[in-house]
Structure formats: C-alpha cells, structure tokens
N, C-alpha and C positions, 0 to 999 in steps of 0.2 A: 512611605517612602517608595517610588517605582524604581524596580530593579533597573541597570542599565543593560543592553542588550550583548551581548555575547561577541567580541571583538570577533572570533575566527568566522559566527556565520555571517558576521557584517563585512569581514573582508570575501568570504567568500562569494556573495550576492554578489559586491564589485567587480571582483574579477568573471562574473559570467554575464554581468553585462557590459563591461567589456568585453568582452571573445563576442559577445549576438553583436555589437559595433560595428567593429573590425569585422564578423563575418559578411554583414550585410555591405559594407563598404569594399571589399576583396571584391562578393557576385558584381558591383555597380562595374569595379576595373576588368572585371572579365568581359563585362560589355562594350567597354573602354576601348578591348582590345579588337574585337570586330574589326573588320573594314569596315566603311561606312558604302552604302550602295554606292551605285554607279551605272553609268548609262551601258547596255551588255557589250555595243559596239566596242565601247573601251576597254572595258576587263576583255573581250576576246581575242582585241589588238596587242593588250599586255601579254595576254597568254602563247598569241605567234608570235611575237616577238621575243621571248625566251626559250622557245623551243626551237628556232634560229637562230638562238647564241649556243642549242646545246645545254642549255640551262634543263635538264627534265624533270626533275625533281620541282623545281619552281613552277614550270610551266604545268606539271599535272594539279599545281595547287592551284595554278593561276585559272584551269579549264572548270576544277573544280566549286570556283568563286564564283564562276558563270551560273552552273548548275542552281549556287546555294542562293544567291540574289535573282533569277529569271529562272524559277524551275518549270516553267509552264511555255516560256518561251520557243521557237523553233530554235533557238540559238541552242538552247539546254542539250536538247537530242546530239546535238555535234558536237556538242561540250564533251559531253559524257563517252562519244566514240575516241575522240581528240585524248582526253584526259588516260585513258587506255593506253591509245599509242605512245603519248608520252613515257607512261610507266613501261612499257616494252623495250624504248630506246633505249631507256634508262636503265636497263636488264632488271627492271622491280617486277620480273616474269607473277607473281602470287598476286601481284595488286592489278597489273595489270587481267586477269585472267578473272578476278571478282567483279571487276568493272565491266566486262563484255560479256560475261553470265548473267549479268543484270540489263546490260543494255539487250541481249536478247529475248531474255523473257518477255521486259517491257515493251521493246521494238521493232517486234517480229515479220512487220510488214514495210519497214522503214527501205528505202532506195540503196542505203547501205548497208543491208543487211550482209547484206554477202560478205561483203569486207570484213565487216565485226567476226563470222564466223571462219573464214579465211586466215586474220589477226591473232585467234583463238589458236588456231592451227601452228601458225608459227611460236605462241611463248612454246607450245610442248616441243616443235621440234627444234628450238635452241637450245634447251636444255637434256638432249639426246647427250646419256653419259659415253662412256669408252662399252666396250662389248667386257668387261671384266667385270665392270659394276650393275650395280640394280636398270632394271631399264621399265621402271616402269612411267618413265616419261615419255618416254620410245613409245608403247603401245598406247598412252595418253595421245602422242601424233601421231600413230595412223589410224586412231578409229578419229580426232577431229578432222583428218587430212580426206577420209574415206565418207565426210558428213560434207564439206567441201564440194568433191568430187560429185556425189550424188543431189543432194539438193540445189547445182548449179551449175550444170554441164555446159557446156558451148562459154564460159566467162573463162577471162583471160586469170582468175583463180584456182578454176579445176583444173585450165593444163598445168599452170605450176603444183599444182598441189598431187595432179597423176605421176610425176617426175619425181615429187618429194617420195613418192609411196614406193614408191621403187628403190630409191633409197634409205628408206623406213627397213623394208624386208630385207632388204641386204643386210642391214644392220643387227635386224634381230636372228638372221641365218645366221649369223658372224657370233652370235651370241650361244647359239644353239651348237655351234662347232665348234667356241672354243670352249666350253661347258665337254661336250665328247670326247675331246681328245684327252683332256683332264682322263675321264674315266676308263679312257682305252689305253692310255699312261699307266693306270692305277690297275691293270687287268679286271676291270668293273665291268666286263663285254655286255651284260642285259641293258645296264645304265647307258652305257653309251652306243647300243643300238636304238634305244627310245630314243636319245636326242638325234642324232644322223636318220631317225625316222621322221622325225620331225621336221627336219631340211625337206628331205623327201616330197613329206603329204603336203606343206604351207609354205613352203619359199624354193619350187626347185626349178621355178625359172630364174634364180639368182646365182649368183658366181661361185657360191657355193655346192653347187649340185655337184658338179664332176667329185669334190676329193671325197662329198660326203657319200657316194657311191660308193668311190673305192676304200673307203673308211668301212663301208659297212663287209664289204669281201675279208677284208681284216677280220673283222669282229670272227664272223661266222666260220670261217676257218680254223681259229680260236678255237672256237666252241664244238670245233665237229660237224658242222650243218653244209657239208660240199654242197649239196645243190640249190639250197640259198646263195651261198657262195659264187656259183659258178650263174646263176637266172642274173642276179645282180651285176655281174661282170657282163654279160649278154646287152643289159639295159646300157648302161656303163659304154661299152662297145659302141652301140648303132646311135646312140645318140651327139656322142664326144667320142670319134673314134682318133682324131689324133691327136687328145690331149697326155699329157705327163699321167694323169692321174691313170686315164685305162691303159697304159704300157705299164705302171706297176703292179694292177689289180692282175692283168693277165703275166705277168710275172709272179707274181705270186702264189696262180695256181697253177702254173706250169710247173714249179718245184714242185706240186703234189701232185704232178701229172692229170692235171686235170685241163677243164679247157669251157669256155664260157657257153652256156648255153642254156638256152628259150627254155621258160616253164612258167606256162599260162597258169598254173594250182599255187603259183608262188604271191604274194602279198604284192612286191612288185610291180607285178604286169598289171593289176588293176588298180593303181595308183600314177606310174607313169602315162602323161596323155599323149605321147607319142612313142608309144612304145611300140614297136616293130607294127 
C-alpha cells in the first residue's frame, strides 16, 4: 500500500508555487506602471509646462523621462540640463549637482556647457552657510566660480562669477575673523594671529582687512612684540589712514609710548601688495 505524501510538504510546495506566481504578476505590474513611450516633443512640452507651473520636482521627473524614452535624441541632452535646472529651482541641490557632473562629463563640447558649469557653481553658492558654521559649500562655491571665470572668460557667466567670487572671499574672510576674534577673547594670541594672518594673506582686498590689521596690533602688543605691532600699524595707516581701525591701533600704540614704524624685515611687508 503506497503511503500518502506528507501534508506539510504538500502545503509548502503549494505556497512556494503561489509565491512564484505572485512575484511574476508583480513584475508584470511594475512594467505596466512605466508610462508608455510618447513622442519626444510631447514629453518635453509636458516637462516645460510643469516648470512654468513651478512644479519643479515633477518637472525634473518629466525631463528625466525624456532621457529615458529618447536617450539618443538631441532632446535628451537638453532635457538632462533642464532636469538639473528643475532640481536647482526646487532647491534639490544635491540632485542637481549629480546631474550636472554627469552632463559635464558626457558633453564637454556642448554649446550649453558654460551654463552647466555656471549652474553647478550656483548650487554651491546658494548653500553658503553663515560665518559661524562649516564653510565646505563656501569653498566649493569658490572653486566652481573660479572654474567658470577661467574656462569661459568674456561670457556673462564669467562676469557674474567674478562678482560672486568677491562676495565669497569676503564671506571666508569673515569666517576667519569670527574665529580669530574668539581666540583673541580667550587670550589665545598665537591662534588668533594665525587667523588674522590668513585674512591678510588670502583676503586682503576684502572689507575685513583693516580690522584684521588692527587685531594683529592687539595680539602683538599683548605678546610683548612691539616691533611687529609697530610695523603692522604702519601698514594699516598707509593703506587705511582714515579708518576707525587705524585710530584704534594708533591709540593702542600711544598708550605704550610707541609709534607706527615701517619694518622691511617684518612678514607683513612682504605680503601686503600696496605697502609703501
């Protein structure tokens, strides 16, 4: 007499078969969810209308769909750049940057490549944090803007990049000044001098240069280095004679019976472009 198959094994086999059927159906459903192919002009027009309606997330997806359905058409290249622009407008900077990096790598000779570099710079620039926070995006913005200015001189993008470079440098100078002031307030004079020197060496054309010079005078006097204090005050007086910061530095020296004095052996004489 034949034994009956084990009921547990039979149930397991049935469940496995059902699972495979469901999985197969699910796969078919996923395929069904993909939008049907449409003419490229229809897709692009839809994406453009979404941009006009400020539906930036949907517009980005719509432009991506142009690339997916028509990857080798001239529209696809333009759609990729527009996808990045839609993400930029929607403040999705990371997504925009990822798309732009791909665009720049794949289409270095495209007529819109200058704009791609410029848009990449804007993605960093608009994420610049205040001077109390990490400045990674600020440095990224500076590098990206310098790329635009050096690669595409004479373009409207380069002109705007140069204006923004000046603002970024001022921001970075402010960042170093903020840290330097804190060190100075804690009487950590060597650390403070390092920050103020950075401003003088790297950002001497910014609005923070006069204050950085005055703060250096404070630090040198506090450390008992009158020769550097006098030399720094001389540079400050020569370059910013009517400024509040020179008046403050001069008063500090006078309180110790000192006068501003040029010193060609001082480090500051070698780094300040317009000194004497």
